[in-house]
KEKE-3310 file (N, C-alpha, C; in steps of 0.2 Angstrom, whole numbers, plus 5000, padded with zeros to 4 digits):
npx = (5137:5152:5170:5177:5180:5191:5194:5187:5195:5198:5196:5185:5174:5160:5149:5153:5160:5151:5143:5151:5157:5160:5163:5174:5177:5183:5182:5171:5162:5149:5137:5124:5111:5109:5095:5088:5083:5066:5060:5061:5060:5065:5078:5082:5082:5092:5097:5096:5095:5108:5112:5122:5133:5134:5149:5158:5161:5177:5180:5171:5166:5172:5181:5196:5204:5221:5222:5210:5213:5224:5217:5207:5215:5217:5204:5202:5208:5201:5188:5187:5196:5201:5202:5210:5222:5226:5229:5240:5249:5251:5259:5269:5276:5284:5293:5299:5305:5314:5322:5327:5335:5344:5351:5357:5371:5374:5378:5369:5374:5375:5366:5356:5359:5372:5379:5384:5394:5410:5412:5402:5406:5417:5412:5405:5416:5423:5415:5408:5412:5405:5395:5390:5388:5377:5367:5358:5351:5344:5336:5328:5322:5314:5305:5299:5292:5283:5276:5270:5262:5253:5247:5240:5231:5223:5218:5210:5201:5195:5190:5180:5171:5166:5159:5148:5151:5158:5171:5180:5195:5201:5195:5200:5214:5215:5210:5221:5231:5229:5233:5246:5257:5258:5259:5272:5280:5278:5283:5297:5300:5298:5304:5318:5319:5314:5323:5335:5333:5332:5345:5353:5347:5349:5348:5340:5325:5313:5316:5319:5306:5299:5299:5293:5280:5275:5274:5265:5252:5252:5250:5236:5230:5233:5227:5213:5210:5215:5226:5242:5259:5267:5258:5251:5261:5263:5250:5248:5257:5251:5239:5244:5251:5242:5239:5251:5259:5251:5250:5263:5266:5257:5263:5275:5271:5264:5275:5282:5273:5273:5287:5287:5278:5284:5297:5293:5287:5297:5307:5306:5309:5322:5328:5326:5333:5346:5348:5349:5357:5370:5368:5355:5349:5344:5332:5323:5323:5317:5304:5299:5300:5291:5278:5278:5277:5266:5256:5258:5260:5247:5239:5248:5250:5236:5235:5239:5228:5217:5221:5221:5207:5203:5209:5204:5190:5192:5197:5191:5178:5173:5164:5152:5151:5150:5138:5130:5132:5126:5112:5110:5112:5101:5091:5091:5089:5075)
npy = (5080:5072:5069:5053:5045:5040:5024:5009:4995:4981:4968:4970:4968:4969:4975:4984:4993:4998:5005:5014:5022:5035:5047:5061:5069:5082:5088:5096:5100:5108:5107:5111:5107:5118:5126:5125:5140:5143:5152:5165:5177:5174:5173:5186:5192:5199:5189:5177:5159:5148:5135:5121:5111:5094:5084:5075:5058:5051:5038:5022:5014:5000:4985:4989:4990:4992:5002:5009:5014:5023:5032:5036:5044:5056:5060:5064:5077:5083:5084:5094:5106:5119:5118:5107:5109:5121:5117:5109:5119:5126:5117:5113:5123:5131:5122:5118:5130:5132:5120:5122:5133:5128:5118:5126:5126:5115:5106:5100:5087:5083:5074:5063:5051:5052:5055:5044:5039:5039:5049:5058:5063:5070:5080:5087:5091:5100:5110:5116:5121:5124:5116:5099:5081:5079:5089:5086:5075:5082:5090:5080:5075:5085:5086:5074:5076:5086:5079:5070:5078:5084:5072:5069:5079:5078:5065:5068:5077:5069:5058:5065:5068:5055:5053:5062:5075:5091:5099:5114:5123:5130:5123:5110:5113:5117:5105:5096:5103:5101:5088:5089:5087:5074:5069:5074:5067:5054:5056:5058:5045:5037:5043:5041:5028:5027:5036:5029:5018:5023:5027:5015:5008:5014:5015:5004:5006:4998:4990:5000:5005:4996:4998:5010:5007:4999:5008:5017:5021:5028:5042:5044:5036:5042:5054:5051:5040:5044:5038:5035:5040:5028:5018:5020:5018:5004:4999:5003:4994:4982:4982:4984:4973:4963:4965:4966:4966:4972:4985:4989:4990:5000:5011:5012:5015:5027:5035:5036:5043:5055:5059:5061:5072:5082:5083:5088:5101:5107:5108:5120:5130:5127:5130:5144:5147:5146:5157:5166:5177:5169:5169:5170:5160:5149:5153:5155:5142:5136:5141:5135:5122:5122:5125:5113:5103:5107:5104:5090:5083:5082:5072:5061:5059:5057:5044:5036:5039:5033:5020:5017:5017:5007:4996:4995:4993:4980:4972:4975:4978:4992:4999:4993:4996:5010:5011:5005:5015:5026:5022:5021:5034:5040:5034:5039:5052:5052)
npz = (5143:5149:5148:5147:5162:5176:5176:5183:5193:5183:5188:5196:5190:5178:5183:5193:5185:5177:5186:5193:5184:5171:5171:5173:5188:5189:5176:5173:5163:5155:5144:5137:5126:5112:5105:5088:5079:5076:5067:5056:5063:5075:5073:5070:5082:5096:5105:5100:5099:5094:5083:5085:5077:5079:5085:5073:5076:5076:5073:5073:5088:5088:5083:5075:5059:5053:5043:5046:5059:5055:5046:5055:5063:5056:5055:5067:5068:5058:5063:5073:5069:5072:5086:5088:5080:5087:5099:5096:5091:5103:5111:5102:5095:5104:5108:5096:5092:5102:5101:5088:5091:5100:5092:5083:5080:5073:5058:5043:5043:5056:5064:5074:5069:5064:5075:5081:5073:5066:5057:5059:5072:5069:5062:5071:5080:5072:5067:5077:5092:5103:5106:5112:5112:5119:5116:5105:5110:5121:5113:5107:5118:5123:5112:5114:5126:5123:5114:5122:5131:5121:5117:5128:5129:5117:5119:5130:5124:5113:5120:5127:5116:5113:5125:5123:5125:5121:5122:5122:5117:5128:5139:5137:5139:5152:5158:5155:5161:5175:5176:5174:5182:5184:5171:5168:5177:5172:5160:5163:5168:5157:5145:5145:5142:5129:5122:5124:5117:5104:5103:5104:5094:5081:5064:5064:5064:5066:5076:5086:5087:5096:5111:5110:5105:5116:5126:5121:5125:5136:5139:5135:5144:5156:5155:5153:5161:5173:5179:5188:5187:5186:5186:5174:5162:5164:5163:5150:5143:5146:5139:5126:5123:5120:5107:5100:5087:5077:5083:5083:5069:5066:5073:5066:5053:5055:5060:5048:5040:5047:5046:5032:5030:5039:5033:5020:5023:5030:5021:5013:5022:5025:5013:5012:5023:5019:5012:5022:5034:5044:5058:5060:5053:5060:5066:5055:5050:5061:5060:5048:5053:5064:5058:5051:5061:5068:5059:5056:5069:5076:5069:5070:5084:5087:5083:5094:5102:5095:5094:5108:5111:5102:5107:5120:5117:5111:5122:5134:5132:5129:5121:5125:5139:5138:5132:5142:5152:5146:5146:5159:5164:5157:5163:5176:5173:5171)
capx = (5141:5159:5175:5177:5185:5195:5191:5188:5199:5194:5194:5180:5168:5156:5144:5156:5162:5145:5140:5156:5156:5164:5164:5179:5174:5186:5181:5166:5159:5142:5136:5117:5109:5106:5090:5088:5077:5060:5057:5066:5060:5069:5085:5083:5083:5099:5099:5093:5099:5112:5113:5128:5134:5138:5155:5157:5166:5183:5180:5166:5168:5172:5188:5198:5210:5227:5220:5205:5217:5227:5212:5204:5219:5216:5198:5202:5210:5195:5182:5188:5203:5204:5204:5216:5228:5228:5233:5247:5253:5253:5265:5274:5279:5289:5298:5302:5309:5320:5326:5331:5340:5350:5354:5359:5378:5375:5376:5364:5376:5376:5360:5356:5362:5379:5383:5387:5399:5416:5411:5398:5410:5422:5408:5404:5422:5426:5411:5405:5415:5401:5390:5393:5384:5371:5362:5353:5346:5340:5331:5323:5318:5309:5300:5295:5288:5278:5271:5266:5257:5248:5243:5235:5226:5219:5214:5204:5196:5192:5185:5174:5167:5162:5154:5143:5153:5162:5175:5184:5202:5203:5193:5205:5220:5214:5210:5227:5236:5227:5236:5253:5263:5258:5262:5279:5283:5278:5288:5304:5301:5298:5308:5325:5319:5314:5329:5340:5331:5334:5353:5355:5345:5350:5348:5335:5319:5308:5318:5318:5299:5296:5298:5288:5274:5273:5272:5261:5245:5253:5247:5229:5228:5234:5222:5207:5208:5217:5231:5248:5265:5270:5253:5250:5265:5262:5244:5249:5261:5247:5235:5247:5254:5237:5239:5258:5262:5247:5252:5270:5265:5254:5268:5280:5268:5263:5282:5284:5269:5275:5293:5286:5275:5289:5302:5290:5286:5304:5312:5306:5312:5329:5330:5326:5339:5352:5349:5349:5363:5371:5366:5347:5346:5340:5325:5320:5322:5312:5297:5297:5299:5285:5273:5278:5275:5258:5252:5259:5259:5240:5237:5252:5248:5230:5235:5239:5221:5213:5223:5218:5200:5202:5211:5199:5184:5193:5199:5187:5171:5172:5158:5146:5151:5148:5131:5127:5132:5121:5106:5109:5111:5095:5086:5091:5086:5068)
capy = (5074:5074:5064:5046:5046:5035:5017:5004:4989:4976:4963:4971:4965:4973:4979:4989:4998:5002:5009:5019:5027:5037:5055:5064:5075:5088:5090:5102:5102:5110:5108:5110:5108:5124:5124:5129:5144:5140:5157:5171:5182:5172:5174:5193:5194:5199:5183:5171:5153:5146:5128:5119:5105:5089:5082:5068:5054:5049:5030:5019:5010:4993:4983:4993:4988:4997:5008:5012:5018:5029:5036:5039:5049:5062:5062:5068:5084:5086:5085:5101:5108:5125:5116:5102:5113:5126:5113:5107:5125:5128:5113:5111:5129:5133:5116:5118:5136:5131:5115:5125:5137:5123:5115:5130:5126:5109:5106:5095:5080:5081:5072:5058:5045:5053:5056:5037:5037:5043:5055:5063:5066:5074:5086:5091:5094:5105:5115:5120:5119:5126:5110:5092:5076:5079:5093:5083:5071:5087:5092:5075:5074:5091:5084:5069:5079:5090:5074:5067:5083:5084:5066:5069:5084:5075:5060:5071:5080:5064:5055:5069:5067:5049:5053:5066:5082:5095:5104:5119:5124:5132:5118:5105:5115:5117:5098:5093:5106:5098:5082:5091:5084:5066:5068:5076:5062:5049:5057:5057:5038:5034:5046:5038:5021:5029:5039:5024:5013:5026:5027:5009:5004:5018:5011:4998:5009:4994:4988:5006:5006:4991:5001:5016:5004:4997:5014:5022:5023:5031:5049:5044:5033:5047:5059:5048:5036:5047:5034:5038:5040:5022:5013:5021:5014:4997:4997:5003:4988:4976:4983:4983:4966:4959:4965:4970:4967:4977:4991:4990:4992:5007:5015:5013:5019:5034:5038:5037:5048:5061:5061:5064:5079:5086:5085:5092:5107:5110:5109:5127:5134:5126:5134:5151:5148:5146:5164:5171:5177:5163:5170:5170:5155:5144:5156:5153:5134:5135:5143:5129:5116:5123:5123:5105:5100:5108:5100:5082:5080:5080:5066:5056:5058:5055:5037:5033:5039:5028:5013:5016:5016:5000:4990:4995:4989:4973:4969:4977:4980:4999:5001:4990:5000:5016:5010:5004:5021:5030:5020:5022:5041:5042:5031:5043:5058:5052)
capz = (5145:5151:5146:5150:5168:5179:5176:5189:5192:5178:5192:5200:5187:5174:5187:5196:5180:5175:5191:5195:5179:5166:5172:5177:5192:5188:5170:5174:5157:5155:5137:5136:5118:5110:5100:5082:5079:5072:5063:5054:5068:5081:5071:5070:5089:5098:5109:5096:5100:5089:5082:5086:5074:5084:5083:5070:5079:5071:5072:5077:5093:5086:5082:5069:5055:5053:5039:5050:5064:5052:5044:5060:5066:5052:5056:5074:5066:5054:5067:5076:5067:5076:5093:5088:5078:5092:5105:5093:5091:5110:5114:5098:5092:5108:5108:5090:5092:5107:5098:5083:5094:5103:5087:5078:5078:5069:5051:5041:5044:5063:5067:5079:5066:5063:5082:5083:5068:5066:5052:5063:5078:5066:5060:5078:5083:5068:5065:5083:5099:5109:5108:5113:5110:5123:5114:5101:5114:5124:5109:5106:5124:5123:5108:5117:5132:5119:5111:5128:5132:5116:5117:5134:5127:5112:5122:5134:5119:5110:5125:5128:5111:5114:5130:5122:5126:5115:5126:5118:5118:5135:5143:5137:5142:5159:5161:5155:5166:5181:5176:5171:5186:5183:5164:5169:5181:5168:5154:5166:5168:5150:5140:5145:5138:5121:5119:5124:5111:5098:5102:5103:5088:5075:5058:5064:5066:5068:5083:5091:5088:5100:5117:5109:5105:5122:5130:5117:5128:5143:5140:5135:5150:5162:5154:5153:5167:5180:5182:5190:5182:5186:5184:5167:5157:5165:5160:5142:5141:5147:5134:5119:5122:5117:5099:5099:5080:5073:5086:5080:5062:5066:5075:5061:5047:5058:5060:5041:5038:5051:5043:5025:5031:5042:5028:5015:5025:5032:5015:5011:5027:5024:5007:5014:5028:5015:5010:5028:5038:5048:5065:5060:5050:5065:5067:5049:5051:5067:5057:5044:5057:5068:5053:5050:5067:5069:5054:5057:5076:5079:5066:5072:5091:5088:5082:5100:5105:5092:5097:5115:5110:5099:5112:5125:5114:5110:5128:5139:5130:5130:5118:5129:5145:5137:5131:5149:5156:5143:5148:5166:5164:5154:5168:5182:5171:5170)
cpx = (5148:5164:5175:5182:5188:5191:5192:5193:5195:5192:5188:5173:5164:5151:5147:5158:5156:5142:5145:5157:5162:5166:5169:5177:5177:5185:5177:5163:5151:5140:5129:5116:5106:5101:5091:5082:5072:5057:5062:5066:5064:5076:5087:5085:5090:5101:5096:5098:5103:5113:5120:5129:5137:5144:5154:5163:5171:5182:5174:5169:5167:5179:5190:5204:5216:5225:5214:5208:5220:5222:5208:5208:5218:5209:5197:5203:5204:5189:5182:5195:5205:5206:5210:5222:5231:5231:5240:5251:5255:5259:5271:5279:5285:5295:5302:5307:5315:5324:5330:5337:5346:5354:5357:5367:5379:5374:5371:5367:5376:5369:5361:5360:5370:5383:5386:5391:5405:5416:5407:5402:5415:5418:5407:5410:5424:5422:5408:5407:5410:5396:5394:5387:5377:5365:5356:5348:5342:5334:5326:5319:5313:5303:5296:5290:5282:5273:5267:5260:5251:5244:5238:5229:5221:5215:5208:5199:5192:5187:5179:5169:5163:5158:5149:5145:5157:5166:5179:5192:5204:5201:5198:5212:5220:5214:5217:5232:5235:5231:5244:5258:5263:5261:5270:5283:5283:5283:5295:5305:5302:5303:5315:5325:5318:5320:5335:5339:5333:5342:5355:5353:5345:5351:5343:5329:5314:5309:5317:5310:5296:5295:5293:5281:5271:5271:5268:5255:5246:5250:5239:5227:5228:5228:5215:5205:5211:5223:5237:5253:5268:5264:5251:5254:5264:5255:5244:5252:5256:5242:5238:5249:5249:5237:5246:5260:5257:5249:5258:5270:5262:5259:5273:5277:5266:5270:5283:5280:5271:5282:5292:5283:5280:5294:5299:5290:5293:5308:5312:5309:5320:5332:5331:5332:5345:5354:5349:5355:5364:5368:5358:5345:5342:5333:5321:5318:5317:5305:5295:5296:5293:5279:5272:5275:5268:5254:5252:5258:5252:5238:5241:5250:5241:5230:5235:5232:5217:5215:5221:5211:5199:5204:5207:5192:5186:5194:5194:5180:5169:5165:5152:5146:5148:5140:5127:5126:5127:5114:5105:5108:5104:5089:5085:5088:5078:5065)
cpy = (5076:5068:5058:5047:5040:5029:5013:4998:4984:4970:4964:4969:4971:4978:4985:4995:5002:5007:5015:5024:5030:5044:5057:5070:5082:5091:5096:5104:5103:5112:5107:5111:5114:5123:5128:5133:5142:5145:5162:5176:5181:5174:5181:5195:5194:5193:5177:5165:5151:5138:5126:5112:5100:5087:5075:5064:5051:5042:5027:5015:5002:4991:4986:4989:4994:5003:5012:5017:5024:5034:5040:5045:5056:5065:5066:5076:5087:5088:5092:5104:5114:5123:5112:5105:5118:5122:5111:5113:5126:5124:5113:5117:5131:5128:5117:5124:5134:5125:5118:5129:5133:5120:5119:5130:5119:5110:5100:5088:5078:5080:5066:5052:5046:5054:5049:5034:5041:5050:5060:5066:5071:5081:5090:5095:5100:5111:5119:5117:5120:5121:5104:5087:5076:5083:5090:5079:5076:5089:5087:5074:5079:5089:5079:5071:5083:5085:5071:5072:5084:5078:5066:5074:5081:5069:5063:5074:5074:5060:5058:5068:5061:5049:5059:5074:5085:5100:5108:5119:5125:5126:5112:5107:5114:5110:5095:5096:5103:5091:5083:5087:5077:5065:5069:5070:5056:5050:5056:5050:5035:5036:5043:5031:5022:5031:5034:5019:5016:5026:5021:5006:5009:5013:5005:5001:5004:4991:4994:5007:5001:4995:5007:5013:5002:5003:5019:5025:5027:5038:5048:5040:5038:5052:5057:5044:5039:5042:5038:5037:5033:5017:5014:5018:5007:4995:4998:4996:4982:4976:4981:4976:4961:4959:4969:4971:4972:4984:4993:4993:4999:5012:5017:5017:5026:5038:5040:5043:5055:5063:5064:5071:5084:5088:5089:5099:5111:5111:5117:5131:5133:5130:5141:5152:5149:5154:5169:5171:5171:5163:5170:5164:5150:5147:5154:5146:5133:5136:5137:5123:5116:5122:5116:5101:5101:5104:5092:5080:5078:5073:5060:5054:5055:5047:5034:5033:5034:5021:5012:5014:5009:4995:4990:4991:4982:4969:4970:4979:4987:5001:4999:4994:5007:5016:5009:5011:5026:5029:5022:5030:5043:5039:5036:5050:5058:5053)
cpz = (5146:5148:5150:5156:5170:5179:5182:5187:5188:5182:5196:5197:5183:5178:5190:5191:5178:5180:5193:5190:5175:5166:5176:5181:5191:5181:5170:5168:5158:5148:5135:5128:5117:5104:5094:5081:5074:5067:5061:5060:5074:5079:5071:5077:5092:5102:5106:5097:5093:5088:5082:5083:5079:5081:5079:5072:5074:5069:5076:5082:5092:5084:5075:5065:5056:5049:5043:5055:5061:5049:5049:5064:5063:5053:5063:5072:5062:5058:5070:5075:5070:5083:5093:5086:5083:5097:5102:5093:5098:5112:5109:5095:5097:5108:5102:5089:5096:5104:5092:5085:5097:5098:5081:5076:5074:5062:5049:5043:5051:5066:5071:5076:5066:5070:5084:5077:5068:5062:5056:5069:5075:5064:5066:5080:5079:5067:5071:5089:5104:5111:5109:5111:5113:5120:5110:5105:5119:5120:5108:5112:5125:5118:5111:5123:5128:5117:5116:5130:5127:5116:5123:5132:5122:5115:5126:5129:5116:5114:5127:5123:5111:5120:5129:5123:5120:5118:5121:5120:5125:5140:5143:5140:5149:5162:5161:5160:5173:5182:5174:5176:5185:5176:5164:5172:5176:5162:5157:5167:5162:5145:5140:5141:5131:5118:5119:5118:5105:5097:5101:5096:5082:5069:5058:5067:5069:5075:5088:5092:5094:5107:5116:5109:5112:5127:5127:5120:5134:5144:5139:5142:5156:5161:5155:5159:5174:5183:5184:5185:5181:5183:5176:5162:5158:5162:5152:5140:5141:5141:5127:5118:5119:5109:5097:5092:5077:5076:5083:5073:5062:5068:5069:5055:5049:5058:5052:5038:5041:5047:5036:5026:5034:5037:5022:5017:5027:5026:5013:5016:5027:5018:5008:5019:5024:5013:5016:5031:5043:5055:5066:5057:5054:5066:5061:5049:5056:5064:5053:5048:5062:5064:5052:5055:5069:5065:5055:5064:5078:5076:5069:5080:5092:5086:5089:5104:5102:5094:5104:5115:5107:5104:5118:5123:5114:5117:5134:5138:5131:5127:5122:5136:5144:5136:5138:5153:5153:5146:5155:5167:5162:5159:5174:5180:5171:5177)
residu = (UNK:UNK:UNK:UNK:UNK:UNK:UNK:UNK:UNK:UNK:UNK:UNK:UNK:UNK:UNK:UNK:UNK:UNK:UNK:UNK:UNK:UNK:UNK:UNK:UNK:UNK:UNK:UNK:UNK:UNK:UNK:UNK:UNK:UNK:UNK:UNK:UNK:UNK:UNK:UNK:UNK:UNK:UNK:UNK:UNK:UNK:UNK:UNK:UNK:UNK:UNK:UNK:UNK:UNK:UNK:UNK:UNK:UNK:UNK:UNK:UNK:UNK:UNK:UNK:UNK:UNK:UNK:UNK:UNK:UNK:UNK:UNK:UNK:UNK:UNK:UNK:UNK:UNK:UNK:UNK:UNK:UNK:UNK:UNK:UNK:UNK:UNK:UNK:UNK:UNK:UNK:UNK:UNK:UNK:UNK:UNK:UNK:UNK:UNK:UNK:UNK:UNK:UNK:UNK:UNK:UNK:UNK:UNK:UNK:UNK:UNK:UNK:UNK:UNK:UNK:UNK:UNK:UNK:UNK:UNK:UNK:UNK:UNK:UNK:UNK:UNK:UNK:UNK:UNK:UNK:UNK:UNK:UNK:UNK:UNK:UNK:UNK:UNK:UNK:UNK:UNK:UNK:UNK:UNK:UNK:UNK:UNK:UNK:UNK:UNK:UNK:UNK:UNK:UNK:UNK:UNK:UNK:UNK:UNK:UNK:UNK:UNK:UNK:UNK:UNK:UNK:UNK:UNK:UNK:UNK:UNK:UNK:UNK:UNK:UNK:UNK:UNK:UNK:UNK:UNK:UNK:UNK:UNK:UNK:UNK:UNK:UNK:UNK:UNK:UNK:UNK:UNK:UNK:UNK:UNK:UNK:UNK:UNK:UNK:UNK:UNK:UNK:UNK:UNK:UNK:UNK:UNK:UNK:UNK:UNK:UNK:UNK:UNK:UNK:UNK:UNK:UNK:UNK:UNK:UNK:UNK:UNK:UNK:UNK:UNK:UNK:UNK:UNK:UNK:UNK:UNK:UNK:UNK:UNK:UNK:UNK:UNK:UNK:UNK:UNK:UNK:UNK:UNK:UNK:UNK:UNK:UNK:UNK:UNK:UNK:UNK:UNK:UNK:UNK:UNK:UNK:UNK:UNK:UNK:UNK:UNK:UNK:UNK:UNK:UNK:UNK:UNK:UNK:UNK:UNK:UNK:UNK:UNK:UNK:UNK:UNK:UNK:UNK:UNK:UNK:UNK:UNK:UNK:UNK:UNK:UNK:UNK:UNK:UNK:UNK:UNK:UNK:UNK:UNK:UNK:UNK:UNK:UNK:UNK:UNK:UNK:UNK:UNK:UNK:UNK:UNK:UNK:UNK:UNK:UNK:UNK:UNK:UNK:UNK:UNK:UNK:UNK:UNK:UNK:UNK:UNK:UNK:UNK:UNK:UNK:UNK:UNK:UNK:UNK:UNK:UNK:UNK:UNK:UNK)
# end
């Protein structure tokens, strides 16, 4: 089976959605079931078949509570840790290293919060004339792009699990790469909104989380439904507004979890950086930050995927449509 594919217009009715289907034609997954050997002799042979454990689905396709969503996001990591952490490392490590390099002239006080205070401006002007106020926003934008790419990859992976498939690392990367231009365009449209909200609402994270919540499903919609860079954010807003407050609290709690994990892992790198020559301390910091991002980012980004499944079950009967698709596929196979 293949990942859930582009969805029909909801106004076309249930019949159209069941008929047109869930298969993304470009996915190209071919995952035959491999038999378990029935005798020791079969095991000894050089071409003995190997049993493959099925993926344990992160959450059931039913309405979920906030705790179900947060638990389910970690279940995504535990389902296929090598694949999920590999995808996180692919996109997060380069961004973290580049960000650490760009921010190497800033001290600990020169973060996004201090940029909008008199004290922060003084720190920047006195400690590093090579940088200006734009650099932290560049770093934040790069992290936003990496998060969107990882969100698309996890959405593609998890949707395949629910459709009966189990793509590997390479398969998932190729599928996301085919949608890379759309993801980049969507990021260019949505990132300014998120960064502007962060700048305007510093000190009020709950307010800054509002636009993030409305745009939360953009990457999963592009990866799973094949939507365009404008249609995906608009559809995300339509789905989220049905359950805005629960989604907002999920976003805030996920952010707190992410910050706790990132700070915990980064602390060791910061301590080691104090003992490192100034010209190389950014590299030590980037290592600690990379480990933190690889550990925290998959679970946090998976929240968007689980929320996407939950909202589609509630609003569009995704569980019923998948069941119809399975029965239709079984009927055609007979």
